[in-house]
C-alpha positions as CSV (number, residue, x, y, z in Angstrom):
1,M,76.5,115.4,88.4
2,L,78.5,117.7,86.1
3,A,80.5,115.8,83.4
4,N,83.8,117.5,84.4
5,S,83.4,116.7,88.1
6,L,85.7,114.3,89.8
7,L,84.8,112.1,92.8
8,L,87.1,111.4,95.7
9,G,86.6,108.8,98.4
10,V,88.9,108.7,101.4
11,D,88.9,106.0,104.1
12,G,90.8,107.4,107.1
13,G,91.6,105.1,110.0
14,G,93.8,105.1,113.0
15,T,96.8,103.5,111.2
16,R,96.5,104.9,107.6
17,C,94.2,106.5,105.1
18,R,93.4,105.5,101.5
19,A,92.1,107.7,98.7
20,R,90.5,106.8,95.4
21,L,89.8,109.2,92.6
22,A,87.1,108.5,90.0
23,A,85.6,110.2,87.0
24,A,82.0,111.2,86.6
25,S,81.5,107.9,84.7
26,G,82.7,106.0,87.8
27,A,86.0,104.9,86.2
28,V,88.8,104.8,88.8
29,L,91.5,107.3,87.8
30,G,94.0,106.9,90.7
31,E,94.6,105.8,94.3
32,G,96.9,107.0,97.0
33,M,97.8,106.3,100.6
34,G,98.7,108.5,103.6
35,G,99.3,108.3,107.3
36,P,96.9,108.0,110.2
37,A,93.7,110.0,109.8
38,N,91.8,109.6,113.1
39,I,90.7,113.2,113.7
40,R,90.3,112.6,117.4
41,F,94.1,112.6,117.6
42,G,94.9,115.7,115.6
43,L,92.7,117.3,113.0
44,E,95.4,119.1,111.0
45,A,97.7,116.0,110.9
46,S,94.7,113.9,109.7
47,F,93.9,116.4,106.9
48,S,97.6,116.5,106.0
49,A,97.5,112.7,105.6
50,V,94.3,113.0,103.5
51,L,95.9,115.5,101.3
52,D,99.0,113.4,100.8
53,A,96.8,110.4,99.8
54,T,94.7,112.6,97.5
55,L,97.6,114.2,95.7
56,E,99.1,110.7,95.1
57,A,95.7,109.6,93.6
58,V,95.5,112.8,91.6
59,G,99.0,112.4,90.3
60,Q,98.3,108.9,89.1
61,A,95.4,110.4,87.1
62,G,97.8,112.8,85.4
63,L,96.2,115.7,87.2
64,G,97.5,118.3,89.7
65,R,96.5,120.7,92.5
66,R,94.8,122.9,90.0
67,D,92.2,120.1,89.5
68,L,91.3,119.9,93.2
69,P,88.4,122.4,92.9
70,R,86.7,120.0,90.5
71,I,86.6,117.3,93.2
72,V,83.5,116.4,95.2
73,A,85.1,114.6,98.2
74,C,83.8,112.3,100.9
75,L,86.2,111.9,103.7
76,A,85.2,108.9,105.9
77,L,87.3,109.4,108.9
78,A,87.8,107.6,112.2
79,G,86.7,110.0,115.0
80,A,84.1,111.8,112.9
81,S,81.3,110.2,114.9
82,E,82.1,112.7,117.7
83,P,80.0,115.9,117.1
84,A,82.7,118.4,118.1
85,D,85.4,116.7,116.0
86,L,83.0,116.3,113.1
87,A,82.1,120.0,113.2
88,A,85.8,121.0,113.4
89,A,86.6,118.8,110.4
90,Q,83.7,120.3,108.4
91,S,84.8,123.8,109.1
92,L,88.5,123.3,108.3
93,P,89.6,125.1,105.0
94,H,90.0,122.6,102.2
95,P,90.8,122.7,98.4
96,F,87.9,120.7,97.1
97,G,84.8,121.9,95.3
98,R,82.6,120.3,97.8
99,L,83.4,118.3,101.0
100,L,81.4,115.8,102.9
101,V,82.9,114.4,106.1
102,T,81.4,111.3,107.8
103,A,82.4,108.4,110.0
104,D,84.5,105.6,108.6
105,A,81.9,103.1,109.8
106,H,79.2,104.8,107.8
107,A,81.1,104.5,104.5
108,A,82.1,101.0,105.4
109,C,78.5,100.0,105.8
110,I,77.4,101.7,102.5
111,G,80.3,100.0,100.7
112,A,79.8,96.6,102.2
113,H,76.1,96.4,101.2
114,G,76.2,98.5,98.0
115,G,74.0,101.1,99.6
116,R,71.3,98.6,100.7
117,D,70.2,98.0,104.3
118,G,72.6,96.0,106.5
119,G,75.2,96.3,109.2
120,V,79.0,96.2,109.6
121,V,81.3,95.5,112.5
122,I,84.6,97.2,111.9
123,V,87.5,95.3,113.5
124,G,90.7,97.3,112.8
125,T,92.8,99.6,115.0
126,G,89.5,100.4,116.6
127,S,86.1,98.7,116.5
128,A,82.6,99.9,115.9
129,G,79.3,98.8,114.6
130,W,77.1,100.6,112.1
131,A,73.7,99.7,110.6
132,E,71.4,101.2,107.9
133,A,67.8,100.0,108.2
134,N,64.6,101.5,106.9
135,G,66.0,104.9,106.4
136,R,67.6,105.0,109.9
137,H,71.1,104.4,111.0
138,L,72.7,103.3,114.2
139,R,76.2,103.5,115.5
140,V,77.4,101.2,118.3
141,G,80.7,101.4,120.1
142,G,83.7,103.1,118.6
143,W,84.1,105.5,121.5
144,G,87.9,105.0,121.5
145,L,90.4,103.8,124.0
146,P,90.5,103.5,126.9
147,V,86.8,103.3,127.4
148,S,85.7,101.5,124.2
149,D,86.9,99.8,120.9
150,E,86.7,96.4,122.5
151,G,87.9,93.5,120.3
152,S,90.0,95.9,118.1
153,G,93.7,95.7,117.4
154,A,94.4,98.4,119.9
155,W,92.3,96.5,122.5
156,L,94.2,93.3,121.7
157,G,97.6,95.0,122.2
158,R,96.5,96.6,125.4
159,E,95.0,93.5,126.9
160,A,98.1,91.4,125.9
161,L,100.4,93.9,127.8
162,R,98.1,93.8,130.8
163,R,98.7,90.0,130.9
164,V,102.4,90.5,130.5
165,L,102.4,92.4,133.7
166,W,100.1,89.8,135.3
167,A,102.6,87.1,134.3
168,H,105.5,89.2,135.7
169,D,103.6,89.5,139.0
170,G,103.1,85.7,139.1
171,R,99.3,86.0,138.8
172,I,99.2,83.9,135.5
173,P,101.6,81.5,133.8
174,W,104.0,82.8,131.1
175,T,103.2,81.8,127.5
176,D,105.2,82.2,124.4
177,L,103.2,85.3,123.4
178,L,103.7,87.0,126.7
179,A,107.4,86.2,126.7
180,A,107.8,87.6,123.2
181,L,106.0,90.8,124.1
182,F,108.0,91.2,127.3
183,R,111.3,90.9,125.3
184,R,110.2,93.9,123.2
185,F,110.5,95.9,126.4
186,Q,113.8,94.3,127.4
187,S,111.9,92.3,130.0
188,D,111.5,95.4,132.1
189,P,108.0,96.0,133.5
190,H,108.7,99.6,134.1
191,A,109.5,100.1,130.4
192,V,106.0,98.6,129.6
193,V,104.4,101.1,132.0
194,R,106.3,104.1,130.5
195,W,105.4,103.0,127.0
196,T,101.7,102.6,127.7
197,A,101.6,106.0,129.3
198,Q,102.4,107.6,125.9
199,A,101.1,105.0,123.4
200,L,98.3,105.9,121.0
201,P,95.7,103.3,119.7
202,R,97.8,102.6,116.6
203,D,100.8,101.8,118.9
204,F,98.8,99.3,120.8
205,G,97.4,98.0,117.5
206,S,100.9,97.4,116.2
207,L,101.1,94.5,118.8
208,A,97.9,92.8,117.5
209,P,99.6,90.8,114.7
210,L,101.7,89.1,117.4
211,V,98.6,88.1,119.3
212,V,97.0,86.8,116.1
213,E,100.1,84.8,115.2
214,H,100.4,83.2,118.5
215,G,96.7,82.5,118.7
216,L,97.0,80.5,115.4
217,R,99.8,78.5,117.0
218,G,97.6,77.6,119.9
219,D,99.1,79.9,122.5
220,A,96.8,79.9,125.5
221,I,96.7,83.7,125.9
222,G,96.6,84.3,122.2
223,L,93.6,82.1,121.9
224,E,91.9,83.6,124.9
225,L,92.3,87.1,123.6
226,M,91.0,86.2,120.1
227,R,88.0,84.5,121.6
228,L,87.3,87.5,123.9
229,A,87.7,89.8,120.9
230,A,85.1,87.7,119.0
231,G,82.8,87.9,122.0
232,H,82.9,91.7,121.7
233,V,82.2,91.5,118.0
234,D,79.2,89.2,118.8
235,A,77.8,91.8,121.2
236,L,78.1,94.6,118.6
237,A,76.5,92.4,116.0
238,A,73.6,91.5,118.3
239,R,72.8,95.1,118.8
240,L,72.8,95.8,115.1
241,V,70.5,92.9,114.4
242,A,68.1,94.1,117.1
243,F,68.0,97.4,115.3
244,G,66.9,95.8,112.1
245,A,70.1,94.8,110.2
246,E,69.4,91.4,108.9
247,R,72.7,91.1,107.0
248,L,76.1,91.8,108.6
249,A,79.6,92.1,107.2
250,L,82.9,92.0,109.2
251,V,85.3,94.5,107.8
252,G,88.7,95.9,108.8
253,G,92.2,94.7,109.0
254,L,91.5,92.1,111.7
255,A,88.2,90.9,110.4
256,G,89.6,87.8,108.9
257,A,91.5,86.8,112.1
258,V,88.4,87.3,114.3
259,A,85.8,85.8,112.0
260,P,86.7,82.1,112.9
261,H,85.9,82.8,116.6
262,V,82.5,84.5,116.3
263,G,79.4,82.9,117.6
264,N,76.9,80.9,115.6
265,E,74.3,83.7,115.6
266,T,76.8,86.2,114.2
267,R,78.1,83.7,111.7
268,R,74.5,83.0,110.5
269,R,74.1,86.7,109.6
270,L,77.4,87.2,107.8
271,V,77.6,88.1,104.2
272,T,80.6,88.8,102.0
273,P,81.1,92.6,101.5
274,V,80.4,93.8,98.0
275,G,82.7,96.7,98.5
276,D,84.8,98.5,101.1
277,A,84.8,101.9,102.8
278,L,86.4,103.5,99.7
279,D,83.5,102.3,97.6
280,G,81.1,103.6,100.2
281,A,82.8,107.0,100.3
282,L,82.7,107.3,96.5
283,K,79.0,106.4,96.6
284,L,78.4,109.1,99.1
285,A,80.5,111.6,97.1
286,R,78.4,110.8,94.0
287,T,75.2,111.5,95.9
288,A,76.6,114.8,97.1
289,A,77.7,115.6,93.5
290,D,74.2,114.8,92.2
291,Q,72.6,117.1,94.8
292,L,75.0,119.9,93.8
293,A,74.1,119.6,90.2
294,A,70.3,119.4,90.8
């Protein structure tokens, strides 16, 4: 790659996006953070969050907007696994010298295994599996709520509210978790229904910490949901292993909370990630820069 080029990696999820700027040498120059960047829920808003995070990183490096054309950027974004959304993102005007857009799970896998073969299960606001094996890749899950993203933070929040209404109806006993969630809605089931009709995945995901907290306390519903979430992670992991991923990493904001509940076969395959999605995005940006200079 050219000596004056800059590399930018962005990890854009359903709750926030992070940006990391590096020199051609690989030295990290700056980092930044922005709002949600799932392009499925608004491409322009996602790119605005990316730009906010980018400018913060650029500013930390003592640079400005005039330096953006020097940047080879890899945006690893939630929602970029959908062909139409990916094509729209790739065609959107941008200030960078070169732009690569890929799925966040792809960059997470590259980062977790340092570019070697392996698989990841992302457990954050959403969930998905990705594997790289023998020059091939596989994506599993990650189709988004309401039809997918099982085991994710958004899924946990939605399932917890479902059980709040079950308890209100007398179908299951109340627990401390369900009572705490119900109080957030002034103990009004109709308020729950109104809220869910408008809620985005990140809104459901905002309830997940309460589920995790009560699960750690031994709350029956909290434990049930954490174990169910782990079962979905196990199912994703099994498909990645069948594809050829011998090593797996759990990544994402809820990975640590779900990990104690996964099955023995998943646990046997787990390795500690050597990097994160930002590392993966920067690695992909460097590959793109090298191709540009060739």
